[in-house]
C-alpha positions in Angstrom: -39.1 36.0 28.6 -38.3 38.8 26.1 -35.2 36.8 24.8 -37.3 33.7 24.5 -39.9 35.6 22.4 -37.2 37.0 20.1 -35.7 33.5 19.7 -39.1 32.1 18.8 -39.7 34.8 16.3 -36.3 34.2 14.7 -37.0 30.5 14.4 -40.4 31.2 12.8 -38.7 33.5 10.3 -36.2 30.8 9.4 -39.0 28.3 9.0 -41.2 30.4 6.8 -39.6 29.2 3.6 -40.6 25.6 4.7 -44.0 26.4 6.1 -45.9 25.4 3.0 -44.0 22.1 2.6 -42.3 23.3 -0.6 -38.5 23.5 -1.1 -37.4 26.7 -2.7 -34.7 25.4 -5.0 -36.1 22.3 -6.7 -38.7 19.6 -6.2 -38.3 16.2 -4.6 -37.5 13.6 -7.3 -39.7 10.5 -7.0 -39.2 7.0 -8.4 -40.3 3.4 -8.0 -37.7 1.3 -10.0 -34.4 3.1 -9.4 -32.8 6.3 -8.3 -29.3 7.8 -8.4 -28.4 11.0 -6.5 -24.9 12.1 -7.5 -22.7 15.1 -8.0 -22.9 15.5 -11.8 -25.7 14.7 -14.3 -23.5 12.4 -16.3 -22.8 10.4 -13.2 -26.5 10.1 -12.4 -27.2 9.1 -16.0 -24.5 6.4 -16.0 -25.9 4.9 -12.8 -29.5 5.0 -14.0 -28.6 3.4 -17.4 -27.2 0.5 -15.4 -30.3 0.2 -13.3 -32.6 0.4 -16.4 -30.5 -2.4 -18.1 -31.1 -4.8 -15.3 -28.2 -4.1 -13.0 -28.5 -3.6 -9.3 -27.4 -0.7 -7.0 -23.9 -2.1 -6.6 -23.4 -2.3 -10.4 -24.7 1.2 -10.7 -22.3 2.4 -8.0 -19.3 1.1 -10.0 -20.5 2.9 -13.1 -21.0 6.2 -11.2 -17.5 5.8 -9.7 -15.8 5.5 -13.1 -17.8 8.3 -14.6 -16.6 10.5 -11.7 -13.0 9.9 -12.8 -13.9 11.4 -16.1 -16.1 14.4 -15.3 -14.8 15.3 -11.9 -11.1 14.6 -11.8 -10.7 17.6 -9.4 -12.3 15.7 -6.6 -12.4 11.9 -7.0 -11.7 8.9 -9.2 -9.4 6.0 -9.7 -6.5 7.8 -7.9 -8.5 8.2 -4.7 -10.2 6.2 -1.9 -13.7 5.1 -1.1 -16.1 3.8 1.5 -19.1 1.9 0.2 -21.9 1.2 2.6 -24.8 -0.9 1.3 -28.0 -2.6 2.4 -28.2 -5.9 0.6 -31.8 -6.9 0.3 -31.2 -10.6 -0.5 -29.2 -11.1 2.7 -31.1 -8.5 4.7 -27.9 -6.9 6.1 -25.7 -3.9 5.8 -22.2 -4.4 4.4 -19.2 -2.0 4.3 -16.4 -2.1 1.8 -13.2 -0.2 2.8 -11.3 0.9 -0.3 -8.9 3.3 1.4 -5.2 2.8 0.9 -2.2 3.0 3.3 0.9 5.1 3.5 3.6 3.7 1.2 6.3 1.5 2.8 8.9 4.3 2.4 6.7 6.9 4.2 8.3 7.0 7.6 8.0 9.5 10.4 11.7 10.3 10.1 11.4 11.1 6.4 8.5 13.6 6.9 10.0 15.2 10.0 13.2 15.9 8.0 11.1 17.2 5.2 9.5 19.7 7.7 5.9 18.4 7.5 3.5 16.7 5.2 3.0 18.6 1.9 -0.4 19.1 0.4 0.7 18.4 -3.1 3.4 16.7 -5.1 5.0 13.2 -4.9 5.2 13.0 -1.1 1.5 13.7 -0.6 0.0 10.5 -1.9 -1.2 7.3 -0.2 -1.8 4.1 -2.1 -5.1 4.6 -3.9 -7.7 2.1 -2.8 -11.0 3.0 -4.5 -10.6 0.8 -7.6 -10.1 -2.3 -5.5 -12.9 -1.3 -3.1 -15.4 -1.0 -5.9 -14.2 -4.2 -7.6 -14.6 -6.2 -4.3 -18.1 -4.9 -3.9 -18.9 -5.8 -7.5 -17.5 -9.3 -7.2 -19.5 -9.9 -3.9 -22.8 -8.4 -4.8 -22.8 -7.1 -8.4 -24.4 -8.8 -11.3 -22.7 -7.2 -14.4 -19.2 -7.4 -15.7 -16.8 -4.5 -15.1 -16.3 -3.9 -18.8 -20.0 -3.0 -19.2 -19.9 -0.8 -16.2 -16.9 1.2 -17.4 -18.2 1.6 -21.0 -20.0 5.0 -20.5 -17.0 6.5 -18.8 -14.7 5.4 -21.6 -17.0 7.0 -24.2 -17.2 10.3 -22.3 -13.4 10.4 -21.8 -12.7 9.7 -25.5 -15.3 11.9 -27.0 -15.2 14.7 -24.4 -17.7 16.5 -22.2 -18.5 20.2 -21.6 -17.1 21.4 -18.4 -19.6 22.7 -15.9 -19.3 26.1 -14.2 -18.6 24.4 -10.9 -15.9 22.2 -12.3 -14.3 25.1 -14.2 -14.1 27.0 -10.9 -11.9 24.2 -9.5 -9.7 24.3 -12.6 -9.2 28.0 -11.8 -8.6 27.5 -8.1 -6.3 24.5 -8.8 -4.3 26.3 -11.5 -1.2 27.0 -9.5 -1.1 23.4 -8.1 -1.5 21.9 -11.6 1.0 24.2 -13.2 3.8 22.8 -11.1 3.8 19.5 -12.9 4.3 19.2 -16.7 2.2 16.0 -17.0 -0.7 17.8 -15.4 -0.3 20.9 -17.5 -0.6 18.8 -20.7 -3.8 17.0 -19.5 -5.6 19.4 -17.3 -4.9 22.8 -18.8 -5.8 24.3 -22.2 -2.7 26.1 -23.6 -1.5 26.5 -20.1 -4.8 28.1 -18.9 -7.7 26.7 -17.0 -10.7 25.4 -19.0 -13.7 27.7 -19.2 -17.3 26.7 -18.5 -18.7 25.0 -21.6 -15.4 24.0 -23.1 -15.3 20.4 -24.2 -12.6 18.4 -22.3 -11.3 15.3 -24.2 -9.1 12.9 -22.2 -7.5 10.3 -24.6 -4.9 9.1 -22.0 -7.6 8.5 -19.4 -9.8 6.7 -22.0 -6.9 4.4 -22.8 -6.4 3.7 -19.1 -10.1 2.9 -18.6 -10.0 0.6 -21.7 -7.2 -1.3 -20.1 -9.2 -1.7 -16.9 -12.2 -2.8 -18.9 -10.3 -5.4 -20.9 -7.8 -6.7 -18.3 -9.8 -6.1 -15.2 -9.3 -3.6 -12.3 -6.4 -5.8 -11.1 -4.4 -4.0 -13.9 -4.4 -0.9 -11.7 -2.5 -2.8 -8.9 -0.6 -5.6 -10.6 -0.6 -4.8 -14.4 0.5 -2.2 -16.8 -1.4 0.6 -15.1 0.3 -0.2 -11.8 3.7 -0.1 -13.6 2.9 3.2 -15.1 2.0 4.7 -11.7 5.1 3.3 -10.0 7.4 4.4 -12.8 6.0 7.9 -12.8 6.4 8.2 -9.0 9.9 6.8 -9.2 10.9 9.4 -11.8 9.3 12.2 -9.6 11.3 10.8 -6.6 8.0 10.0 -4.9 7.4 7.2 -2.4 4.9 4.9 -4.1 6.4 1.7 -5.6 5.0 -1.2 -7.5 5.1 -3.3 -4.4 2.9 -0.8 -2.6 0.2 -1.2 -5.3 0.6 -5.0 -5.9 0.3 -5.8 -2.2 -2.8 -3.7 -1.6 -6.1 -5.5 -0.7 -9.4 -3.8 0.1 -11.6 -5.3 2.8 -15.2 -6.1 3.6 -15.6 -4.8 7.2 -18.3 -4.5 9.8 -20.0 -1.1 9.9 -20.7 0.7 13.2 -24.3 1.4 14.3 -26.5 2.8 17.0 -30.2 3.0 17.6 -31.6 6.5 17.4 -35.3 6.4 18.5 -37.1 4.2 15.9 -34.1 4.0 13.6 -30.9 2.0 13.2 -28.2 4.3 11.9 -25.2 2.7 10.2 -21.9 4.4 9.6 -18.5 3.6 8.1 -16.2 2.1 10.7 -12.7 3.3 11.6 -10.4 4.3 9.9 -13.4 6.4 8.8 -14.6 9.3 11.1 -18.2 7.9 10.6 -18.5 7.0 14.3 -18.4 10.8 15.0 -21.9 11.3 13.7 -23.1 8.4 15.8 -21.6 9.8 18.9 -23.2 13.2 18.3 -26.6 11.5 17.7 -26.3 9.5 21.0 -25.7 12.8 22.9 -28.6 14.5 21.2 -31.0 11.7 21.6 -31.5 12.6 25.3 -32.4 16.2 24.4 -35.9 17.2 23.3 -34.8 18.8 20.1 -38.3 19.4 18.8 -38.9 21.6 21.8 -36.3 24.0 20.5 -37.8 24.3 17.0 -35.7 23.9 13.9 -32.7 26.1 13.5 -33.4 28.2 16.6 -30.4 29.5 18.5 -31.0 26.9 21.3 -31.2 24.1 18.8 -28.0 25.1 16.9 -26.2 25.5 20.2 -26.8 22.0 21.5 -26.1 20.5 18.0 -22.8 22.4 17.9 -21.8 21.4 21.4 -22.6 17.7 20.7 -20.4 17.9 17.6 -17.5 19.4 19.6 -17.7 16.6 22.1 -17.8 14.0 19.3 -14.9 15.5 17.4 -12.8 15.5 20.6 -13.3 11.8 21.0 -12.7 11.3 17.2 -9.3 12.9 17.5 -8.4 11.0 20.7 -9.4 7.5 19.7 -10.1 6.9 16.0 -7.5 5.6 13.6 -6.7 2.5 11.5 -7.8 -0.5 13.6 -5.1 -2.6 12.0 -2.5 -0.5 13.9 -4.6 0.6 16.9 -6.0 -2.6 18.4 -7.9 -1.2 21.3 -10.2 1.4 19.8 -13.0 1.6 22.4 -15.8 1.5 19.8 -18.4 -0.1 22.2 -17.7 2.4 24.9 -17.8 5.4 22.5 -21.2 4.3 21.2 -22.7 3.3 24.6 -25.8 5.2 25.8 -24.4 5.5 29.3 -21.3 7.2 28.0 -23.4 9.5 25.9 -25.4 10.5 28.9 -22.2 11.5 30.7 -20.9 13.5 27.8 -24.4 15.2 27.5 -24.0 16.6 31.0 -21.2 18.8 29.7 -23.6 20.8 27.5 -24.7 24.0 29.3 -27.9 25.7 27.8 -26.5 29.2 27.9 -22.7 28.7 27.6 -20.6 27.4 24.8 -17.6 25.2 25.5 -14.5 27.3 25.0 -12.4 26.2 22.0 -12.0 22.5 21.5 -13.8 20.2 24.0 -11.8 17.7 26.0 -12.1 14.0 25.2 -14.0 11.7 27.5 -13.1 8.3 28.9 -15.4 5.8 27.2 -13.7 2.8 28.9 -14.6 4.1 32.4 -17.7 5.9 31.2 -16.3 9.2 32.5 -17.3 12.5 30.9 -13.8 14.0 30.8 -10.5 12.0 30.4 -8.2 12.2 33.4 -5.8 15.1 33.2 -8.1 17.1 30.9 -10.7 19.8 31.7 -13.6 21.6 30.2 -13.9 25.4 30.2 -16.8 27.5 29.1 -17.1 31.0 27.6 -18.1 33.5 30.3 -19.2 36.3 28.1 -20.8 37.1 24.8 -18.6 37.2 21.7 -18.6 39.8 18.9 -20.0 38.8 15.5 -17.2 38.2 13.0 -17.4 38.9 9.3 -15.0 39.0 6.4 -14.2 37.2 3.2 -15.5 33.7 2.8 -12.9 31.0 3.4 -14.0 28.7 0.6 -10.5 27.7 -0.3 -9.9 24.6 -2.5 -13.2 22.7 -1.9 -13.5 20.7 -5.1 -12.3 17.5 -3.3 -14.4 14.4 -2.6 -17.6 13.2 -4.3 -20.5 11.2 -2.9 -23.7 9.5 -4.2 -26.7 7.5 -3.1 -28.4 4.7 -5.1 -31.6 2.7 -4.7 -32.8 -0.1 -7.0 -36.0 -2.1 -7.6 -34.6 -5.1 -5.8 -34.6 -3.4 -2.4 -30.8 -2.6 -2.3 -29.7 0.8 -1.0 -26.1 2.1 -1.4 -24.3 5.1 0.1 -20.8 6.0 -1.1 -18.2 8.7 -0.5 -15.0 8.7 -2.5 -12.2 11.2 -2.8 -8.7 12.4 -3.9 -8.8 14.7 -0.9 -8.0 18.4 -1.9 -8.7 19.9 -5.3 -6.9 17.8 -7.9 -5.4 15.7 -5.1 -1.6 15.7 -5.3 -1.9 17.9 -8.4 0.0 15.2 -10.3 -1.4 13.4 -13.4 0.3 10.1 -14.0 2.3 10.5 -17.2 0.5 8.6 -20.0 -2.3 7.5 -17.7 -4.4 10.6 -17.6 -5.5 10.2 -13.9 -4.8 12.2 -10.8 -3.5 10.6 -7.6 -4.7 11.7 -4.2 -3.0 13.9 -1.5 -4.3 11.9 1.5 -0.9 11.8 3.4 -1.7 15.2 5.1 -4.4 13.3 7.0 -1.7 11.7 9.2 -0.2 13.3 12.3 3.5 13.5 12.9 3.1 13.9 16.7 4.3 11.1 19.0 1.4 9.8 21.0 -1.3 10.8 18.4 -3.5 7.8 17.7 -3.4 8.8 14.0 0.4 9.2 13.8 2.0 8.2 10.5 3.3 4.6 10.1 4.3 2.9 6.9 1.4 0.7 5.8 -1.1 2.4 8.0 -4.3 3.9 6.6 -5.0 7.5 7.7 -8.2 8.5 9.5 -10.6 9.5 6.7 -13.3 12.1 6.8 -15.3 10.3 4.1 -18.2 8.6 5.9 -21.3 7.5 3.9 -24.3 6.6 6.1 -27.5 4.5 6.0 -30.6 4.3 8.2 -33.0 1.4 8.6 -36.5 1.6 10.1 -38.1 -1.6 11.4 -35.3 -3.5 9.8 -36.0 -2.1 6.3 -33.9 0.3 4.3 -35.0 3.9 4.9 -32.4 6.5 4.2 -29.0 6.7 2.3 -27.1 10.0 2.7 -23.6 11.4 2.4 -21.7 14.5 1.4 -18.2 15.7 0.6 -16.6 18.5 2.6 -13.8 17.3 4.9 -14.5 18.0 8.5 -17.9 19.5 7.6 -19.2 16.1 6.3 -20.4 14.9 9.7 -21.8 18.3 10.6 -23.9 18.7 7.4 -25.0 15.1 7.5 -26.1 15.3 11.1 -28.1 18.5 10.5 -29.8 17.1 7.4 -30.7 13.8 9.2 -32.2 15.7 12.1 -34.3 17.9 9.8 -35.9 14.7 8.4 -36.2 12.6 11.6 -37.0 15.3 14.2 -38.8 18.0 12.2 -40.5 16.1 9.4 -38.8 17.8 6.5 -38.9 16.1 3.1 -35.5 15.3 1.8 -35.2 18.4 -0.4 -36.1 20.7 2.4 -33.6 19.0 4.6 -30.7 19.5 2.2 -31.6 23.1 1.4 -32.0 24.3 5.0 -29.1 26.5 6.2 -26.5 24.8 8.4 -23.7 25.8 10.8 -20.1 24.6 10.7 -17.8 24.5 13.7 -14.0 24.5 13.7 -13.6 24.0 17.4 -11.6 20.8 17.2 -8.3 19.6 15.7 -8.7 19.7 12.0 -8.0 16.6 9.8 -5.4 18.2 7.5 -1.8 18.5 8.7 -0.8 20.2 11.0 -4.2 19.5 12.5 -4.7 22.9 14.1 -7.8 23.6 16.1 -10.0 26.6 15.2 -12.5 28.3 17.4 -15.3 29.6 15.2 -18.9 28.8 14.2 -19.5 29.6 10.5 -23.1 30.7 10.0 -24.5 31.8 6.6 -26.0 35.3 6.5 -29.5 33.9 5.7 -29.4 32.3 9.2 -27.2 34.8 11.0 -29.5 37.7 10.3 -32.1 36.0 12.6 -30.0 34.4 15.3 -26.3 35.2 14.9 -26.5 37.5 17.9 -28.2 34.9 20.0 -25.5 32.4 19.3 -22.8 34.9 20.0 -24.5 35.7 23.4 -24.0 32.0 24.3 -20.3 32.4 23.7 -20.0 31.1 20.2 -17.5 33.0 18.0 -19.9 33.4 15.1 -18.4 34.1 11.7 -21.1 35.4 9.4 -20.5 34.3 5.7 -22.4 35.8 2.8 -23.0 32.4 1.4 -23.3 28.9 2.8 -20.1 27.1 3.7 -18.1 25.2 2.6 -18.9 25.7 -1.1 -20.0 29.3 -1.2 -22.5 28.7 -4.1 -25.7 29.3 -2.3 -27.2 31.2 0.7 -28.2 28.0 2.5 -27.8 24.2 2.3 -26.3 21.2 4.0 -22.9 20.7 2.4 -23.4 18.8 -0.8 -25.7 16.2 0.8 -27.5 13.6 -1.4 -30.4 11.9 0.3 -32.6 9.0 -0.9 -35.4 8.1 1.4 -37.6 5.0 0.9 -41.2 5.5 2.0 -41.9 2.7 4.5 -45.6 2.6 3.5 -45.4 2.8 -0.3 -41.9 1.9 -1.2 -41.6 5.0 -3.3 -38.1 6.5 -3.5 -37.7 10.2 -2.6 -34.5 11.9 -3.8 -33.0 15.3 -2.8 -29.7 17.0 -3.3 -28.2 20.1 -1.8 -28.0 23.1 -4.1 -24.2 22.8 -4.2 -21.7 21.6 -6.8 -23.4 20.0 -9.8 -25.7 17.8 -7.7 -28.3 15.9 -9.6 -31.0 13.2 -9.1 -32.4 10.9 -11.8 -35.1 8.2 -11.2 -37.5 6.0 -13.1 
């Protein structure tokens, strides 16, 4: 009883900042005609200008994407990949555009094994970039404006320059060593060999010229025209693996999303080769638990959320990969309520699963796959502390958009790690990704490298509908933390009635108890908890067997004492139709509406 009282008191302390219904960082942004929640003010402005000029949410998404290439080269842009999830009001359906590229044809297992692994930078780290084609396919299918108009703002900012934000400048500093290894990158991304400082104006004439080419010749120039030739020639000179044929043969796809029902909501996610199904599996497990009975961010609540995530990530690593190469991904089984009930039985109220959880068997609806076993911690763990492991976290960008026509768009796009491969294409001014480390080199791994295969992606934008109408668009960067931050923000809204700004500001926990996405896919065994939360319930989580690492600031970005990744949420009020926008206090997140 005493422990229950202490847990209740801790939960109340955590909730006190929310008790008056007011977020502590910024207000909820409201709109009726259009809204853009993005990672930089100039991105939000570019999208809103399109909406104000008569374009729809798909048009605005294209404009935001190209602006990201200019103002946030360290994390996303034309050299990266994207998933675009959208509710199309005219057709009353959710559509998914997969703009993720494959391994080059020369990228063989034998090559990388002889190399000794998959490097995180340089000419052997890049997959074929798919984002440009993905956004162009979405624009052709559902947009209303020409690509030249949608790229115009990005061209202007690249040509005339923009002042570097403090967050962006921090990534230029952390990426300095990577950039410095490549002369073409030094010329474009550094100032007299040194990182740009906050407030310095960055002008990008090469990138402006590339964007003008895409505006005049069309995005196909990136894959079959002079821009493609520029990329292929550069990678050839650098002895990289991407060739013109890899670019010219690439095609994005419109694919079916994956979805579940969660109480009164239909939740949509990006299909494999995205990890989006992981969030849905965790929700299915949690649906059978009375979360409200635990109170928000109590030790009991965070325990079951963490355990559900462990189970979901175990199944992600066992089953999810590129469906063009893995033909029998058991999607239906993984998303079945019966299977979720079996997996739910593995969660013990007072004991954490030790290390990484075992995968289940969704085909036979068995909680644990044959030959695997689950083990539980049998004693309390000491609280861990030490330097924050923020690392190179500038990668990946995301945004949400709503328009006055009833469309709702959720996007995550990325070059992977900070400045991707670190290589700027000579004369082109753009960075190519370092997504190759998302492959495995282990025989029998579902995500093992094959030429032409797309890696399993962490990027996973989400949508939710209520009574068949668009309700919520949300997403975040953050690698393996994406699903974790998105899950906790979603539950804050749905289960605990938080407004969107409260939901993205509330402290969240991050588990590493599963095989990581980056090569060599090592599994961790810690639960990162920000001090603002750990002061109240870190000991209670450790008593359940979690290896709690207390961090002074919220992971993964280390900018603020609490928050859900860099989540952007747009919620459409079912009663009034008013748009509610909220963004986590991380990066340069910004919302604009009209």
